[in-house]
Every structure is written in structure tokens, then in C-alpha cells.
N, C-alpha and C positions, 0 to 999 in steps of 0.2 A: 887740112893743117886747120888745127883747132888754136887762137891765137890769144893767148892771156897775159893781161897787163895787171900790175901792180904797180903802187908805188915805190914799195920797198922791198929788197933782197927778201930780208927776212919773212916777208906774207907768201913768198914762192918756193921758198927754201926745203920746206917737208915734200913738198908735190914733186922739185926737182929732184929728189933725192929716189923717189920712186922710178923714174923714166930709165928705160934702156937705150944704148945707143946714143948716146948723149956726145953733143957737139956743140964748139960756139961759132959764132958768127957776129958780125954787127950790123948796125943799121945808122949809117950818120956815126954820131960819139957812143952810141949806145952798144953796149955787150947783149945778144940774146943766145938765152939757149934753145939747141932743138932736140926732141929726142923720140921717145914711144911710148906710150903707156895702152896696154892689151890690142896694141896693132893701129894703136890712131896717131898719128904725125903731131905733134904739138910745139911750139913754141910758146918760150915763157920770155917776157919782157920787165924790166921793173922800168920806168916812167921817170920816178924821182915826184918829189910834191906838187902836186898844183896844177896850174896851168900850162905848165910845161908836157903834159903828157898828151898836149892836143900834138905839139911838132915832133913827137915821139912816133905816136900812131902816124903819121903823113909819112916820115921818115923810113918804117917801117914797112909800109904798103908800098913802095917804091919797087922793092925785090920781093916781096910776098903777096900772095889773094888766098888769104884766109878765108876759112868756109865760115868761123864764127869769130868774133872780137867779145873779148869775155872781159869785163871790168870788174876786177877782186880785191880784196883787201880788208881790213877791221875799220870802224867805223863807231860813232858817238850815235848813243841810244836817244831819241827826243822822247819816245813815248815810253813811258816810267813802266809798261808791262813787260816790255822787254829786258832780258838778262845776258849776260857776260856770258859770249859762245854761243849766243841763239843767232840764226843763221837768215838774215833777210833777203828773199829774190824781189829786186827792185822792177817791181813792176813799169815805174815809172820814175824819171830824176828830173829834178827842177834846178835851175840855177838859182844861186841866191839873190839873182837881180829879175826873177821871170816876174816878178808883180808887173813887171814891165809886157805888155800885151805882145809887145816883139818877141818874146824870148819864149820861144815854144819849148815844153817838156820836151825830153827825149823817152820816144817808149820803146820796152824789151822786145825784142820778138815772140811772138804768141806760143808757137810751136816748143822755141827753144827753152821758155818759161816753164811750158809743161815738163818738158822731159827733166828740166834741173828740179821741180817738185818731185817727180816721182823718183830721182835718184837720190834728194836729201832724203827722204823719209824712208829710203832704202838702205841708205848707208845712217841710219839710225841718229840722223843730227836734226836738232831740234831745230825748226823751220817757218817761216811764215812769209807773205808776200805782201812785199808794202811800198813805199816808195822813200826815196832820198831828196836830200838836199846838198847839191854841192856848194860850198863854201871856197874864198880864197884865203883864210885863216882858220886856225887851230879854233875850235869851240870846247872849250875844257872845263866850264862853269857850269856847276847845275842851274844854277840862277838862270843862265842865257839859255841851256838846253831846255828847259822848261817854256820862256820865255816862245821861242821858235817852235814848240809843239803846241802851245796853244794858238800861236798867230797865222802859222801854216797848217798845222795839221798834219804834216811827215813824220814819216817812223824813227828814221836814221840821218844822219850826217855826216858827207865825207867832202874829201877835195878833186877828187878827178873824174870821177863818172861820168858828169856831164860833157865833160873836154872829149874825153873819147868815144861817147854813143854820139855827139853832133858830127865826129868825122866819118863815123861809121854809119850814119844815118846819109852825109852826102855821097858816099860810095854805093851805097844800096847792100850793106852789107848787114847780114842778122848781127844783133847785140844784146845782152844781157850784161846788168849791174848785179852782182853778189856781194853782199857786204855781210859782215861777221860783228858781232858787239864787241868791243871792249869796253868800253866804258858805259855803266850805264845811265841814266838821267841824274840820279843822284851821287854822283861821284865826280870828284874835282881831278883830271890828269894833273902828275907833277910835272914841273914845268923841264926839268931836265936839260937846260942849256947846251944846246952841242951834241947831243949826241943821236939826232936823226937829224943830218944832211939834207940839205934842198934836194941832192940828187938823188936820196934815197937809201944812199949808204948809212950805215952806222956805228959809232964810235962809245961802244958799251963800257969801255975803259973809263970814260967820263964819271960814270954811274957812281964809284965810287968815293972820287974829290967830292963829288956835289953833295953825295949823302953825310959824309963827313963835315962837311959846310953848315950842312940844316939837319940835324937830326929828327926834329921833328916829323918831315918828310919819310924817314924812314917806313913807316907802316904804311904810307900810302903807297910809295915804289912797291913795296912787298906784295901788295895788294893787286897792283897793278901786272907786274910780273905773274902772277896766278892767273890773273885774267886772259894774258895775253898768251900764254902756253894753252890754257882752255880753246881760245878764240882761235890760236891758228892750227891746233891739233882737228878742230871742227873744217875748219876752211878745206884742211889736207884731204880730208875723209869725203868732203862734197866733190873736189875736184878727181879725186880716186875714183866715187861712184859716177860723176856728170859726165865724166871724159870717156870712158870705157863703154858707156852706154850709148853716147850721143850718136844720132841717127841724121847724116845730112836730111837740108830740109830743100821742099823744092824752091822757097820764096822766101823774103822776109817781110813778115808782116805784123804789125805794133799788136801788141798785147791791148786787149781790152781792160778798161777800168771799168772798175767793179763799184 
């Protein structure tokens, strides 16, 4: 079984629709989706935003022993060369506090990373191998993203992969973080308060009242909607290609840094 974790339902919805034999189950308070893609058993789980992902994975592992833990979802670009929709296979994931020598980065499995790179290229998705930074709050302003790029030299920023990776490492499970760019370094994320809930569900009906009160934000909201569609489409194409071609690994080996 391949276990795929994402903060928001929207990040998994495209791939979930492709699965056959879908069924629901639960782990703690989380609803899981089980199904098959090209003969491979798949578990999909919405973790919610940020550090809660760790507790969700622990609950899932009480009842399931996946072959692979896959952390996926949208991210912000720190590297100015990255464009909306680009896929980043995260060779390493660092925590925002990883300036502390006691906070070790999480490494993706080398064999899984190689398979993922081949699958992305076969699926026609623009891809690169890079590094991610997991933070505990949204980083949506260009100046802050540029500052992190200059100070940390990492490629993308997100909020869950380090939390999931540490649990996978602890359990000896192969792990890979895959992130798709939603906002480029120069983009400002619209605030849209209350649209994305802490549990990862969305309240899209709140976008219209916000837009009516803040008409100057409408172009930015529309631009992000276009970027999200492109990003989630590429993520779905990657998952189709990767899960369909995935081969069981003999053991988990951290990817070597280049």
C-alpha cells in the first residue's frame, strides 16, 4: 500500500477520482480513502494544516503499514526560477528551526526519488530535484520568500512535510516529499480569511464576499485560481504516473545530497 498525505482535500481530489474500488475508513478522527490505481493499493489522507500532520500519520500507522509514505501538496517557491505548476521532488526537507544542530533534516528515500523523477518526466510534468523548508505559518509575501531564499538557499516552502518525514524516519518507512508550486517568489498570496480551515477543508463560498469587500484583490485571486488549477493538475498527473509505475524497494535509504 502507498500512503499519500496532503494538508487539503483539494490536493488529493483529482487523484482520488481516478481510483477504482474506493472505500472509506478512518484513523482517529480522520477519514481516509482507500482504492486502487493500476493494481496498486492506495491510501489517501487529508492531514490538515501544519504540525497536526504528525499526529494524523501516527494514527494511520496504528492500523496500516504502508510501503511508502508520500507527502504531497502545493507550496510556495523560494527559488525565483521556479514557476507555478513546477513539480519539486524534495531530496531533503528542513524544519524552520533547523539552524539548531539538534534538528536534523529529513531525507527522501533514494530509490523512491529515482522512480519519482522518471515518472514525472514520463508524465510530461516539469520537474526538478530540490529542497524544502517546513514552516509553522503561511509565507505569502515576496519579500519574505526572497529573504528565505537568500538566507537558507532552499527551493520551496510548505507546512507539513517535515512533520510527516520525521515519523516515517522513526518507523523505518521509505519517505518522499513532492511539492508543486502554487505561488512564485514574486507572487503575493491573497489572504482569503476562513477559506482554508485548519483541518484542511475549504469554504470556497467565502471567496465571493471577500472579493466584494476587497475588489482590488480580485485580479490576484483570479491569478491564484489559475495557478492552483495548473498546479493540482500536474500533481494529479504525477501521482497517476508514479503510483502506476512504483516498484517495491528492498529497504529505505536516504537520498544523497548533491
